[in-house]
N, CA, C and O atoms as a MOPAC input file, in Angstrom:
PM7 MOZYME 1SCF
protein

 N     77.65600 1   100.91500 1    98.86400 1
 C     78.87100 1   100.34300 1    99.41000 1
 C     77.85100 1    99.10300 1    99.47000 1
 O     76.73800 1    99.18500 1    99.99100 1
 N     78.36600 1    97.95700 1    98.87600 1
 C     78.35400 1    96.46100 1    99.25700 1
 C     80.08200 1    95.72000 1   100.31000 1
 O     81.28300 1    95.49700 1   100.16200 1
 N     78.93100 1    95.63900 1   101.33700 1
 C     80.51500 1    94.98800 1   101.89200 1
 C     79.36500 1    93.83600 1   102.65400 1
 O     78.55600 1    93.99200 1   103.56900 1
 N     79.73300 1    92.62000 1   101.79000 1
 C     79.33700 1    90.97800 1   101.82900 1
 C     79.93900 1    90.57500 1   102.12100 1
 O     79.86800 1    89.35200 1   102.01000 1
 N     81.49300 1    91.34000 1   102.98500 1
 C     82.27300 1    89.51700 1   103.53200 1
 C     83.27200 1    90.42600 1   102.71500 1
 O     83.21000 1    91.23700 1   101.79100 1
 N     84.37800 1    89.77900 1   103.66800 1
 C     86.07400 1    89.41400 1   103.36600 1
 C     86.41100 1    90.67900 1   101.89000 1
 O     86.94400 1    91.77400 1   101.71200 1
 N     85.62700 1    89.52900 1   101.06100 1
 C     85.99600 1    90.28000 1    99.50300 1
 C     84.73900 1    90.24300 1    99.37800 1
 O     84.06700 1    89.33300 1    99.86300 1
 N     84.02200 1    91.66500 1    98.41200 1
 C     83.19500 1    91.74800 1    97.72100 1
 C     82.35600 1    90.46800 1    96.85100 1
 O     82.95700 1    89.62300 1    96.18800 1
 N     81.01200 1    90.51700 1    96.99100 1
 C     80.31000 1    89.01900 1    96.39300 1
 C     79.66700 1    89.77700 1    96.63100 1
 O     79.36300 1    90.43000 1    97.62900 1
 N     79.15800 1    89.66000 1    94.66700 1
 C     77.71900 1    90.52800 1    94.43100 1
 C     76.82600 1    90.61700 1    94.38600 1
 O     76.36100 1    90.97900 1    93.30600 1
 N     75.73400 1    90.30500 1    95.73900 1
 C     74.08200 1    89.62800 1    95.60100 1
 C     73.06500 1    90.78800 1    94.80300 1
 O     72.97700 1    91.99200 1    94.56200 1
 N     72.15300 1    89.04300 1    94.52200 1
 C     71.12400 1    88.98400 1    93.15400 1
 C     70.50700 1    90.26100 1    93.37400 1
 O     69.86100 1    90.09800 1    94.40900 1
 N     70.36400 1    91.29900 1    93.02800 1
 C     69.66000 1    92.46100 1    93.67200 1
 C     69.61000 1    93.59600 1    91.64700 1
 O     70.17600 1    94.49200 1    91.02200 1
 N     68.49900 1    92.60000 1    91.56900 1
 C     68.58600 1    94.11400 1    89.93900 1
 C     68.47700 1    94.98900 1    90.09500 1
 O     67.57900 1    95.36400 1    90.85000 1
 N     69.44100 1    95.99500 1    89.39600 1
 C     69.36900 1    96.75200 1    88.67200 1
 C     71.05200 1    97.60000 1    89.14900 1
 O     71.44000 1    98.74000 1    88.89600 1
 N     71.86100 1    96.25500 1    90.04900 1
 C     72.40000 1    97.14700 1    90.86900 1
 C     73.74500 1    96.33900 1    90.10200 1
 O     74.65000 1    96.39900 1    90.93500 1
 N     74.14600 1    95.76200 1    89.12600 1
 C     74.80600 1    96.06800 1    87.86600 1
 C     75.71000 1    97.70900 1    86.86200 1
 O     76.72800 1    98.27300 1    86.46100 1
 N     73.31700 1    97.64000 1    87.09100 1
 C     73.78800 1    98.72400 1    85.78400 1
 C     73.62800 1   100.39000 1    86.80200 1
 O     73.72400 1   101.49800 1    86.27500 1
 N     73.37500 1   100.15400 1    88.28900 1
 C     73.22700 1   101.38500 1    88.30900 1
 C     75.07800 1   101.75900 1    88.60800 1
 O     75.72100 1   102.80900 1    88.59300 1
 N     75.44800 1   100.29800 1    88.86700 1
 C     76.59700 1   100.77900 1    89.76800 1
 C     77.05600 1   100.90100 1    91.33900 1
 O     76.36300 1   101.23800 1    92.29800 1
 N     78.36100 1   100.54300 1    91.30700 1
 C     78.69900 1   100.03200 1    92.94100 1
 C     80.26500 1   100.33900 1    93.90500 1
 O     81.24300 1   100.29300 1    93.16000 1
 N     80.37300 1   100.42900 1    94.36100 1
 C     81.02000 1   100.52700 1    95.60900 1
 C     81.64100 1    99.80600 1    96.22900 1
 O     81.65900 1   100.43700 1    97.28600 1
 N     82.42000 1    98.57800 1    96.49100 1
 C     83.16800 1    98.05000 1    97.50800 1
 C     84.32100 1    98.26900 1    98.24600 1
 O     85.00500 1    99.28900 1    98.32500 1
 N     84.45000 1    97.22500 1    98.75700 1
 C     85.60600 1    97.08300 1   100.44300 1
 C     86.58800 1    98.22700 1    99.48100 1
 O     86.88800 1    99.40500 1    99.67500 1
 N     86.97800 1    97.04100 1    98.13100 1
 C     88.00900 1    97.53600 1    98.06100 1
 C     88.33900 1    98.30700 1    96.76700 1
 O     89.40400 1    98.28200 1    96.15000 1
 N     86.51700 1    99.42500 1    96.29100 1
 C     87.32900 1   100.78800 1    95.79300 1
 C     86.57400 1   101.73900 1    96.80600 1
 O     87.09500 1   102.82100 1    97.07600 1
 N     85.56800 1   101.43900 1    97.28300 1
 C     85.76600 1   102.92000 1    97.88700 1
 C     86.52500 1   103.98600 1    98.31200 1
 O     86.22400 1   105.16700 1    98.48900 1
 N     87.86000 1   103.20700 1    98.48500 1
 C     88.90000 1   104.27600 1    98.87700 1
 C     89.10000 1   105.01100 1    98.07800 1
 O     89.33600 1   106.15100 1    98.47700 1
 N     89.11800 1   104.72100 1    96.24600 1
 C     89.01700 1   105.53600 1    95.07500 1
 C     88.01600 1   106.38100 1    95.04000 1
 O     87.73000 1   106.33200 1    93.84400 1
 N     87.00500 1   107.40200 1    95.69700 1
 C     86.26500 1   108.57100 1    96.31500 1
 C     87.55900 1   110.23200 1    96.29200 1
 O     88.09000 1   110.94600 1    97.14300 1
 N     87.54800 1   110.18900 1    95.57100 1
 C     88.25300 1   111.30300 1    96.02000 1
 C     87.30500 1   113.28600 1    97.13200 1
 O     87.71700 1   114.39700 1    97.46600 1
 N     86.12700 1   112.58200 1    97.20100 1
 C     85.47800 1   113.32600 1    97.42800 1
 C     84.29300 1   112.71600 1    98.21600 1
 O     83.57700 1   112.18400 1    97.36700 1
 N     83.44400 1   112.44700 1   100.15500 1
 C     82.40500 1   111.73100 1   100.47600 1
 C     80.95400 1   112.15400 1    99.81100 1
 O     80.33000 1   113.21000 1    99.70200 1
 N     80.78400 1   111.05200 1    99.50100 1
 C     79.18800 1   111.25900 1    98.89500 1
 C     77.81600 1   111.63100 1    99.66700 1
 O     77.53900 1   111.10100 1   100.74300 1
 N     77.37400 1   112.13100 1    99.33600 1
 C     76.33400 1   112.64000 1   100.34200 1
 C     75.38800 1   111.98000 1    99.99700 1
 O     74.59400 1   112.70500 1    99.39800 1
 N     74.75800 1   110.07300 1   100.12200 1
 C     73.98100 1   109.76200 1   101.13700 1
 C     75.37200 1   108.58300 1   100.55700 1
 O     76.28000 1   108.60100 1    99.72700 1
 N     74.54600 1   107.19700 1   102.09600 1
 C     75.61200 1   105.77800 1   101.38700 1
 C     74.62300 1   104.82600 1   101.32700 1
 O     73.63900 1   105.29100 1   101.90300 1
 N     74.44400 1   103.92300 1   100.98800 1
 C     73.16900 1   103.38700 1   101.42800 1
 C     74.33800 1   101.53500 1   101.36400 1
 O     74.81200 1   101.05500 1   100.33400 1
 N     74.47800 1   100.89400 1   102.90400 1
 C     75.59800 1   100.03200 1   102.88100 1
 C     74.62200 1    98.44100 1   103.10500 1
 O     73.70900 1    98.04800 1   103.83100 1
 N     75.51500 1    97.87200 1   101.94600 1
 C     74.81600 1    96.70000 1   102.01900 1
 C     75.20100 1    95.52300 1   102.51000 1
 O     75.93000 1    94.75000 1   101.89000 1
 N     74.66400 1    95.27600 1   103.83500 1
 C     75.96300 1    94.87900 1   104.93500 1
 C     76.03100 1    94.95100 1   106.32000 1
 O     76.01500 1    96.14700 1   106.61000 1
 N     76.13600 1    93.90900 1   107.83600 1
 C     75.88000 1    94.47400 1   108.72900 1
 C     77.78700 1    93.46100 1   108.98700 1
 O     78.35400 1    92.83400 1   109.88100 1
 N     77.91300 1    93.65500 1   108.34800 1
 C     79.71500 1    92.28200 1   108.49800 1
 C     80.58700 1    93.84600 1   109.41500 1
 O     80.34100 1    95.03400 1   109.62100 1
 N     81.74400 1    92.77000 1   109.73600 1
 C     82.55200 1    93.89200 1   110.70900 1
 C     82.54300 1    95.74200 1   109.27000 1
 O     82.16600 1    96.91400 1   109.27600 1
 N     83.16300 1    94.84800 1   108.44000 1
 C     83.37500 1    95.49600 1   107.09500 1
 C     82.36800 1    96.62800 1   107.23300 1
 O     82.72700 1    97.73800 1   107.62500 1
 N     81.05200 1    96.33800 1   106.89800 1
 C     80.10900 1    97.17100 1   106.99600 1
 C     79.39900 1    98.08700 1   107.91800 1
 O     78.44800 1    98.85300 1   107.76200 1
 N     80.40000 1    97.67200 1   109.26100 1
 C     80.12800 1    98.92700 1   109.96700 1
 C     80.39900 1    99.23200 1   110.01800 1
 O     80.06300 1   100.37300 1   110.33600 1
 N     81.56600 1    98.86700 1   109.81400 1
 C     83.13800 1    99.22500 1   109.93700 1
 C     83.57700 1   100.99000 1   109.42400 1
 O     84.21500 1   101.95100 1   109.85600 1
 N     82.37400 1   100.41800 1   107.69600 1
 C     82.06700 1   102.15400 1   106.58800 1
 C     81.68800 1   102.70200 1   107.21900 1
 O     82.13300 1   103.40500 1   108.12600 1
 N     80.27200 1   102.36600 1   106.65800 1
 C     79.15600 1   103.24600 1   107.78400 1
 C     79.67300 1   103.83300 1   108.61900 1
 O     79.66900 1   105.04300 1   108.39200 1
 N     80.46200 1   103.35600 1   110.14600 1
 C     80.51700 1   104.34900 1   110.94000 1
 C     81.89100 1   105.87000 1   110.37500 1
 O     81.61100 1   107.06800 1   110.42400 1
 N     83.00500 1   105.40400 1   109.99300 1
 C     83.22500 1   105.84300 1   109.52600 1
 C     82.60500 1   107.21000 1   108.28100 1
 O     82.62700 1   108.44000 1   108.31400 1
 N     82.19800 1   106.38700 1   107.47900 1
 C     81.10800 1   108.00300 1   106.54800 1
 C     80.82900 1   108.39100 1   107.44400 1
 O     81.67600 1   109.17300 1   107.87700 1
 N     79.34600 1   108.17200 1   108.53500 1
 C     78.66100 1   108.89400 1   108.26100 1
 C     79.44100 1   109.84000 1   109.92700 1
 O     78.83900 1   110.59300 1   110.69300 1
 N     80.69300 1   109.46100 1   109.97600 1
 C     81.47500 1   110.94700 1   111.15300 1
 C     82.67400 1   111.68300 1   109.96400 1
 O     83.47600 1   112.60800 1   110.08800 1
 N     82.39400 1   110.94200 1   109.03000 1
 C     82.62000 1   111.96900 1   107.43900 1
 C     81.60900 1   113.38200 1   107.03600 1
 O     81.64000 1   114.06100 1   106.01000 1
 N     80.63800 1   113.53600 1   108.38000 1
 C     79.45900 1   114.05200 1   107.87900 1
 C     78.94400 1   113.51400 1   106.03800 1
 O     79.19400 1   114.34000 1   105.16000 1
 N     78.13300 1   111.90200 1   105.53200 1
 C     77.84000 1   111.27500 1   105.14000 1
 C     76.83000 1   110.93000 1   105.87300 1
 O     77.11300 1   110.44600 1   106.96900 1
 N     75.22700 1   111.08300 1   105.47100 1
 C     74.24800 1   110.30100 1   105.45000 1
 C     74.20000 1   108.48200 1   105.14300 1
 O     74.04500 1   107.79700 1   104.13200 1
 N     74.39600 1   108.22500 1   106.42700 1
 C     74.18100 1   106.42400 1   105.81100 1
 C     73.05800 1   106.01300 1   106.35500 1
 O     72.20500 1   106.51900 1   107.08500 1
 N     73.27100 1   104.75100 1   105.73500 1
 C     71.95700 1   103.62000 1   105.58500 1
 C     72.52700 1   102.18600 1   106.03100 1
 O     73.75500 1   102.27200 1   106.07800 1
 N     72.37900 1   101.75500 1   106.14600 1
 C     72.50700 1   100.04300 1   106.30000 1
 C     71.65700 1    99.31600 1   106.32100 1
 O     70.77100 1    99.65400 1   107.10500 1
 N     71.49000 1    98.44100 1   105.81600 1
 C     71.15800 1    97.27800 1   105.60200 1
 C     71.37400 1    95.85600 1   105.98500 1
 O     72.27300 1    95.15200 1   105.52700 1
 N     70.36900 1    95.43700 1   106.97200 1
 C     71.08800 1    94.20900 1   106.78400 1
 C     70.27600 1    92.99000 1   107.92000 1
 O     69.58800 1    93.08100 1   108.93700 1
 N     70.79700 1    91.90500 1   107.09800 1
 C     69.69500 1    90.59200 1   106.55000 1
 C     68.94000 1    90.11600 1   108.01200 1
 O     67.84700 1    89.76900 1   108.46100 1
 N     70.43700 1    90.37900 1   108.42900 1
 C     69.97600 1    89.19200 1   109.66700 1
 C     69.06100 1    90.11400 1   110.80400 1
 O     68.43400 1    91.06300 1   110.33100 1
 N     68.97300 1    89.88300 1   112.17200 1
 C     67.81300 1    90.25500 1   113.24900 1
 C     68.83300 1    91.81900 1   114.12100 1
 O     68.35500 1    92.86300 1   114.56500 1
 N     71.21300 1    91.08600 1   114.05300 1
 C     71.46900 1    91.80000 1   114.52200 1
 C     73.22600 1    92.13800 1   114.05700 1
 O     73.91900 1    91.19900 1   113.66400 1
 N     73.73500 1    93.38700 1   114.14800 1
 C     75.16100 1    93.24300 1   114.06600 1
 C     76.05800 1    91.96900 1   114.17200 1
 O     76.04900 1    91.26500 1   115.18200 1
 N     77.07100 1    91.62800 1   112.73800 1
 C     77.91700 1    91.07700 1   113.11100 1
 C     77.38600 1    89.66200 1   113.87000 1
 O     77.77300 1    89.06800 1   114.87700 1
 N     76.14700 1    89.37700 1   112.74000 1
 C     76.66200 1    87.01300 1   112.54000 1
 C     77.42900 1    86.71400 1   113.45600 1
 O     78.44900 1    87.38000 1   113.63300 1
 N     77.14200 1    85.73300 1   114.18500 1
 C     78.74800 1    85.31600 1   114.15100 1
 C     79.09500 1    85.08300 1   115.33300 1
 O     79.38000 1    84.01000 1   115.86400 1
 N     79.05100 1    86.69700 1   115.97800 1
 C     79.84300 1    87.56000 1   117.44400 1
 C     79.28600 1    87.28100 1   118.26000 1
 O     78.40100 1    86.42800 1   118.20700 1
 N     79.70200 1    88.06400 1   119.54300 1
 C     78.66500 1    87.50700 1   120.81700 1
 C     77.75800 1    88.83700 1   120.64300 1
 O     78.09600 1    89.71200 1   119.84500 1
 N     76.68000 1    88.93500 1   121.36700 1
 C     74.69900 1    89.23600 1   120.98100 1
 C     75.26400 1    90.46100 1   122.19200 1
 O     74.83600 1    91.56300 1   121.84700 1
 N     75.82700 1    90.51800 1   123.06900 1
 C     75.97200 1    91.79000 1   123.88600 1
 C     77.36500 1    92.71700 1   122.74200 1
 O     77.45800 1    93.92100 1   122.97700 1
 N     77.80600 1    92.45400 1   122.22800 1
 C     78.62600 1    93.14100 1   121.08500 1
 C     78.11800 1    93.74500 1   119.48600 1
 O     78.41100 1    94.43800 1   118.51200 1
 N     77.34000 1    93.05200 1   119.98700 1
 C     76.55700 1    93.44900 1   118.44400 1
 C     75.45000 1    95.19500 1   119.53700 1
 O     75.41900 1    96.42400 1   119.46200 1
 N     75.06800 1    94.54700 1   120.02600 1
 C     74.15300 1    95.77600 1   120.47200 1
 C     75.17300 1    96.60500 1   121.05900 1
 O     74.62300 1    97.54500 1   121.63200 1
 N     75.90100 1    96.63400 1   121.11700 1
 C     76.90100 1    97.87600 1   121.67100 1
 C     77.30100 1    98.53600 1   120.28300 1
 O     77.09700 1    99.75000 1   120.26900 1
 N     77.78000 1    98.05200 1   119.21700 1
 C     77.42500 1    98.93100 1   117.99300 1
 C     76.92000 1    99.00600 1   117.56800 1
 O     77.02300 1    99.82200 1   116.65200 1
 N     75.26400 1    97.89200 1   117.80800 1
 C     74.31200 1    98.83000 1   116.81500 1
 C     73.69000 1    99.97100 1   117.21700 1
 O     72.98900 1   100.68600 1   116.50100 1
 N     74.01500 1   100.18300 1   118.65900 1
 C     73.89600 1   101.53900 1   119.64600 1
 C     74.64300 1   102.13700 1   119.73500 1
 O     74.41100 1   102.81400 1   120.73600 1
 N     75.62100 1   102.44100 1   119.28000 1
 C     76.67800 1   103.64000 1   118.92900 1
 C     76.95900 1   103.22600 1   117.24200 1
 O     77.90200 1   103.75100 1   116.64800 1
 N     76.30800 1   102.52500 1   116.75300 1
 C     76.42500 1   103.32700 1   115.30200 1
 C     74.87000 1   104.01400 1   114.61900 1
 O     74.54200 1   103.98700 1   113.43300 1
 N     74.22900 1   104.50000 1   115.56400 1
 C     72.80600 1   104.82000 1   115.81900 1
 C     72.82500 1   106.40000 1   116.38400 1
 O     72.19000 1   107.34300 1   115.91100 1
 N     73.72200 1   106.41600 1   117.51400 1
 C     73.80800 1   107.47400 1   118.74800 1
 C     74.69800 1   108.00700 1   117.45300 1
 O     74.38600 1   109.18300 1   117.27100 1
 N     76.02800 1   107.43400 1   116.15700 1
 C     76.09400 1   108.52700 1   115.25900 1
 C     75.79200 1   109.00000 1   114.37200 1
 O     76.40200 1   109.54900 1   113.45500 1
 N     74.64100 1   108.79000 1   114.61700 1
 C     74.16800 1   109.13000 1   113.15600 1
 C     73.58200 1   108.26300 1   111.62500 1
 O     73.09100 1   108.64900 1   110.56400 1
 N     73.85600 1   107.26100 1   112.06100 1
 C     73.77400 1   105.67500 1   111.36200 1
 C     72.41200 1   105.17900 1   111.31500 1
 O     72.02200 1   104.31900 1   112.10400 1
 N     71.29600 1   105.94700 1   109.96400 1
 C     70.55300 1   104.54600 1   109.88500 1
 C     70.74100 1   103.38100 1   110.24300 1
 O     71.49600 1   102.61700 1   109.64200 1
 N     69.88900 1   102.98600 1   111.57400 1
 C     69.92400 1   101.44900 1   111.08800 1
 C     69.05700 1   100.31300 1   111.02600 1
 O     68.22400 1    99.80400 1   111.77600 1
 N     69.75500 1    99.96300 1   109.32400 1
 C     68.29500 1    99.00100 1   108.49300 1
 C     68.54100 1    97.64800 1   109.83800 1
 O     69.61700 1    97.71500 1   110.43200 1
 N     67.78900 1    96.76600 1   110.15900 1
 C     68.40800 1    95.51300 1   110.94200 1
 C     66.46500 1    94.15900 1   110.22800 1
 O     65.25500 1    94.36400 1   110.13300 1
 N     67.24000 1    93.19300 1   110.01000 1
 C     65.69100 1    92.40400 1   109.13600 1
 C     64.95800 1    92.76800 1   108.15700 1
 O     63.76600 1    92.48900 1   108.02900 1
 N     66.09000 1    93.86000 1   106.88900 1
 C     65.57400 1    94.26400 1   105.43300 1
 C     66.55500 1    93.58400 1   104.65400 1
 O     67.47100 1    92.87800 1   105.07800 1
 N     66.32100 1    93.82000 1   103.66400 1
 C     67.01900 1    93.26300 1   102.36400 1
 C     66.55400 1    94.00600 1   101.19900 1
 O     65.39400 1    94.21500 1   100.84400 1
 N     67.42400 1    94.29500 1   100.77500 1
 C     67.89300 1    95.66800 1    99.64400 1
 C     67.04100 1    94.62800 1    98.19100 1
 O     67.44800 1    93.55100 1    97.75700 1
 N     65.90500 1    95.34400 1    97.76300 1
 C     65.70700 1    94.89000 1    96.74700 1
 C     65.80500 1    94.83700 1    95.04200 1
 O     65.90400 1    93.98700 1    94.15600 1
 N     65.70500 1    96.38300 1    95.19000 1
 C     66.38300 1    96.79300 1    93.65900 1
 C     66.90500 1    97.61200 1    93.84000 1
 O     66.75700 1    98.15100 1    94.93700 1
 N     67.72600 1    98.12200 1    92.96600 1
 C     68.58100 1    99.25400 1    92.89300 1
 C     67.78300 1    99.99800 1    91.47800 1
 O     67.20700 1    99.37400 1    90.58700 1
 N     67.90300 1   101.13200 1    91.55200 1
 C     67.55200 1   101.96000 1    89.53500 1
 C     68.57000 1   103.98800 1    89.92100 1
 O     69.12000 1   104.78500 1    90.68100 1
 N     68.27900 1   103.76500 1    89.15100 1
 C     69.25900 1   105.24700 1    88.86100 1
 C     67.61400 1   106.44400 1    89.15900 1
 O     66.58300 1   106.40900 1    88.48900 1
 N     67.86400 1   107.21300 1    90.15100 1
 C     66.94500 1   108.44500 1    88.95300 1
 C     67.60000 1   109.78500 1    89.40800 1
 O     68.11700 1   110.01000 1    90.50100 1
 N     67.43700 1   110.85000 1    88.06700 1
 C     68.01100 1   111.55400 1    88.05100 1
 C     69.75200 1   112.07300 1    88.76600 1
 O     69.87400 1   113.13200 1    89.38300 1
 N     70.69700 1   111.31000 1    88.57400 1
 C     71.46100 1   110.80800 1    88.33700 1
 C     72.36400 1   110.49900 1    89.88100 1
 O     73.41800 1   110.93300 1    90.34600 1
 N     71.00700 1   109.22400 1    90.48900 1
 C     70.86100 1   109.86300 1    91.72500 1
 C     70.52300 1   108.15900 1    92.48800 1
 O     69.38900 1   108.04300 1    92.95100 1
 N     71.69700 1   106.60200 1    92.63600 1
 C     71.33800 1   105.55900 1    92.45300 1
 C     70.63500 1   105.16400 1    94.24200 1
 O     71.27800 1   105.36600 1    95.27200 1
 N     68.92700 1   104.46700 1    94.17900 1
 C     68.63400 1   104.34800 1    95.22800 1
 C     68.50000 1   103.00800 1    95.75800 1
 O     67.37100 1   102.72500 1    95.35900 1
 N     68.82800 1   102.21400 1    96.26100 1
 C     67.96200 1   101.17300 1    96.34600 1
 C     67.47400 1   101.19400 1    97.37000 1
 O     67.92000 1   101.68100 1    98.40900 1
 N     65.47500 1   100.10900 1    96.99200 1
 C     64.77300 1    99.31800 1    97.89100 1
 C     64.39700 1    97.87700 1    98.39500 1
 O     63.63700 1    97.73700 1    99.35400 1

């Protein structure tokens, strides 16, 4: 799922278009939760989607380029959010960039 702003901005990640992806506008068309979800972007939408899907039982990894979530917000609030997501079971990857996406055995892989 791409959550890199108020509207979906397609990041330049090799293989993303070919593999397909969800955005904050299309994720609600799912009829059942996926087993795993990589959320690209740690702003308000990305954090909200990561925590919500984790609470639905989905294994969620969230990748954020910045050293904290919610860039531009109060650092203490971002740290509280990060701790809450970790306690919920979200795998947090700060200072991380998704460099490619590929499909293998009907599974989309971001790395």
